[in-house]
C-alpha positions, 0 to 999 in steps of 0.5 A: 396619702398614697392610693393603692387598690386593696386586692392583690390581683387588680381586676381588668377593665372588662371584669369591672364592666361585667360586674357593673352589668350584673349590678345594674340588673340586680341592685338597680333593677334595670330591665336591660343592661349592656356591658361595653356596647362598642358601637360607634353611633354615639360620641360617648361609649359607656362601659355599662348602661342599664335601662328600666321603665323610668330611668337610665343608669350609666357606669364608667369602669376605672382601673387607675386614677390616670384613667379617671382623670382623663375621663373628666376631660371628655366633652360629655363630662365637661357638659353633663347635658351631653352625657348619657344616664339619669344616674351616673357612677364610677366603679373601681376597686377601693382606693383608686377614686375617692369621694373627693375626686368625684364630679358633682352628682356622680356616684361611686361604686367599689368592687369588693372581694368576690365581686360584690359591689358597695355603694360609696356614694349614690348618684344624684339625678341628672335632669338633662340627659342625651336621650338621643344618644341612649336611643341610638346606642340601644338601636345600634346594639339591636341592629348589630345583634350585640348580646343584651342581658334582659330581666323578664317579668318573672325574674329570670335573666335572659341573654339574647344570642346573636340569632335573637331567640333561637339559642337564647339562654335562660338562668334563674336569679342574678 
C-alpha cells in the first residue's frame, strides 16, 4: 500500500520539532523542553527532548520514510542503552510511519490539522538510558544560552532569553 501524508502542505522538520516541544510541555507535563538543541557534546542530537522530575522523553521528527529508515541505522538506535529518553517517540504526519515500522518500545505521534498531536502508540519504558548524554546536553544548552522552554509551578510557560532573565517572556497556559 502506498504511503502518503494526509495534508496538502507537508510540515517542515522544524515545525514538527516545535509541535513536539509543545506536546512535551503540555501533554507529557515536562518541566523543561528543548526543540533542536543543536549542541555537539553528544553523539545523539534529539529533535526534541523533555524532562520532568521522574522522566525524560525523546521525540524524533520524521518528514519521510527514507529519513525514518536512515534513523534506524544510528548506533544509539541499534543499541538502545546508548540513547536518550526513558520514553521515545517518532512524530510525523499520518501515513509516513506505521505502527508496524516501529522498533520495539518506541511510540508514534501523528500531527493532525491545526498542529494537534494524536498518540498512535505509547512508548514503552527504556530502563537503560544514556543519562550522561542527557546531562551533557542540558549543561551545554545552559552554557551556550540556548533558549529553553520551562513550565513553572504556577502553570505559566517561560522561555528564557539569551541573557537569562533580563528579557524572559512569560505567557499563560500552553
